[in-house]
N, C-alpha and C positions, 0 to 999 in steps of 0.2 A: 510684597517684596518685589522689587524690580532689580534687574541686574543688566549690565551692559558689557559687551565684549568689543574690543577694538582689535581689528585685524589689519596688520600692515601689509598691503598688497603692492607696495612700491617695487619690490624685487621682481615680482611676477610681471607687473606692467612694463618695467624696464626690459626684462627678458623677452617679452612678446614684441616690443618695439624693435629690439635688436634682431630678433628672428625675422620679422617682416622686412626690415631693411636689407638684411643679408640675403634673404630669399629672393627679393626683387633683383638685387645685384646678380646673384647666381643665375636666375632665370634669364635675365638679359644676356649674360655672358653665354649661356647655353644656346639661346636662340640665335645669337650672332654667329656662334661657332657652327651651328647646324646650317644656317643660311650660307655661310662660307663654303661648307662642304658640298652643299647642293650646287652652288654656283660653280665650284671647281669641277664637279662631276658633269654638270651640264655643258660647260665649255669643252671638256674632253670628249663628250659624246656627240657634240655638234659637228656635222661635216664642215670642212674648212676649204671649200673651193676657192673662196676669196678671203675668208676669215672675217668678213663683215658681220655675219650673224653671230658668231662666237664672241665677237668684241662687244655685242650688246648686253651680254650677261653681266649682271652686277648685283651686289648686295645692297638693299635699300631699306631705310627705316619705314616701318608701317605702323600707323597709329601711335599710341602712347607706349613706348618701350618694346615694340615688336620689330621683327626683322623679316624681310622677305627677299625674294630673288626676282629681279626684272629680266625679262627675256624678250627679244624681238625688236625692241626699239622702233616700232612702227613699220618694220620691213614687211612687205606684203607676202613674202614667201616663208615667214617664220612659222606660221601655223601649219602649212602643208609639210614643211620639213619635220616639224615635231610629230605630225601624224604618221609620216612615212618612216621615220627613224626611231620613233618612240624615245627620243633623247630626254624629254622632260620626265616621262614616267620612270625611266631607268635612273635618272638623277635623284628623284625623290624616294625611290624604293628603300624602305626601312628607316628613313630619317625621322618620321614621327615617333617611332618606338625608341630610337636612339636618343632623341631629344627628351622624351618622357623619362627614360632611365637616368639621364644626366641630371635633370631637375630633381627627380626623386632622391637620388644619391646625395646631391648637394643639400637638399632640405633635411634629409635624415641626419646628415653630418652637423648641420646647424642645431637641430633639435638635441642631439647628443651633447652638444657643448653647453646647453642651458644648465 
C-alpha cells in the first residue's frame, strides 16, 4: 500500500520572499543611516581651518547595496590630520554595534509579522 501526502508550502515561500525583500530594504536603510551619522560626526570632528577637508566628507554607495563614508578627497594632509586628531576613529566609535542593533531589531520585527 502506498500513500502520498501533498503539502502546500506556498504561504511559507511567499513569507520567506517577503522577509528577504523587507530585510534587504531595512538593512540598506540602516546602513545609509549609519553612514550618514558617521559622516556628520566626522565633519564635526574635523578641524576647519579652511573647511576644505571637512567638505570632502560624504556618504557614498559601496558595492551592491552598501554605504560608506568618503574622507580626504585626495588631500595630502587628510591622513596626518586624522592621525593627529583621531577624528575618524571618534566618528566611527560605536557605530558598528548601533548598525547591528538596528538591523537585528528590523529583522526581528519582520519575522514577528510572518
